[in-house]
Steps between C-alpha positions, in 0.01 A plus 500: 500500500606864491221737593422812297629715784828308515537524126434876512765544766747291304446705185533824697825382654639393162411841356671671794815289456510580127475873577778477758717307254448764232588777745810318618608436141454868419706600806780267396496639148526857630786412731680308228453790262640739762811295559565382148438848344161651519388495143739210434631665188797348322683765304752356254783748471634535149859519618599140573145368529502534879160452659418750775180509700307819562326535834212712621574630847133561540451130557349441161140505615390783273398734779566872481641748746232744385246534223748713308826312538602142429751332724865521402702192428862408505711242318647217703611142451348226710581367744739742666745307719456560869812600689563554870745786494480735800316828466765767429246777559351386831656786696365762263159336492478501878588868507224571247241423767140422422416784264250400235466623143216734418193378318464709186323464167428725204250459220727610217863549413633839609563760232855492367664805650866399511768653279542242223843635414633444850639207696337406829636298790289287733665431834377194688600513865467137605574289805784341299657825387424781258449436130478770234324448168595740220190545284482627142192717454549527124472125448236422763312823582179338628693259721734762644210740552303232685791422731553869571130533582479190720825571684383855565184362662700263724347199323815286520596596855510205743420247225659157482678353199301181488661275242845379398592248231837330480478243223497577129430865566627704791270778612365668811134612482376811683232767479197325651371652828316174566819294458298226332536577131137614498550870571497796266426873482158457340617612155719359225772653284604417144793279406803702397857461378457133405761535225767639731845431355616355833248214475694285255445133428196491728724577796433762766849579629587524868413841636188540288181617672180416313123497541288197575186461291226257403593427141421150374698425180274205415186710484672833427292652779609703800702768326532838669413349838787624718412645839741556788686168515851485361797265507874548540733263312800387705646262235457494124160340440347360182158653455283588201487878441153553646596689815568875488866565588500845654808523720844374594676454834841645582790289632432564869134412450600176327701400807185534710287310248759224462508456877122453495519254212778295658287448812260292291127446517240323709274218385197612294212633705208252460250782452684752281777291347752768598856396578595774744861608549670364809622855551233720658489776240283792604493830315507752783468790259502564126579840351527616139713800408587670172867491405 
């Protein structure tokens, strides 16, 4: 016969095991959501009916970088094939030393003070080579103004480009001082230039530089949620026009970006879901100048 005390212990143990099972199931769901595309959104592209997944680099757990700003997201197919190409930027990364990005946050978007009739250039001095983004202030004034502000504060200096995708879409993700997909400046900026004539047939052409955001086409929520994270397209990539295109890369910059893309990506991180580039891409310094 089982005593009352034994029965109590048995029930307590069963309750404990149920709790552990629920926690483990939740952990698996989060990890699966990270790897398979955070919000697991299937966006059917009108041109050709191609299905492309849209991933939240934040990890899809609904947390926020601050009370004012939602985490940015980035489109990516899943899974991204892992490759073992050598790091073409190892020498530059070693020379970069152990300098860390600054921790900065602001409560609201900076006032737009740029000249909207001008063209601005953002130079990214990276461990893989320099890349220059020509930005159109007339088409994306809030975005260009934000980059000018953040670059002027040294926000991007010593940050790591933390994600690369090389299947379905071909992009390098940068702009997060935390290098996890969870970082942001503490404020958000509005979506802009979504009807740019260069974005034809739901294709962002190679050389495009665009903003990450948190838009969910299934719920129509997450508009105007860009922060500091952006992605650089190294091959034509089919994407729905939800991501502010604000700049283009010149030919020399494309050579650097292509080198990074050709080196491939790592396996997805079990915690963040990020597929990091095999190339160690660090932004040593970012500067924005008026042309």
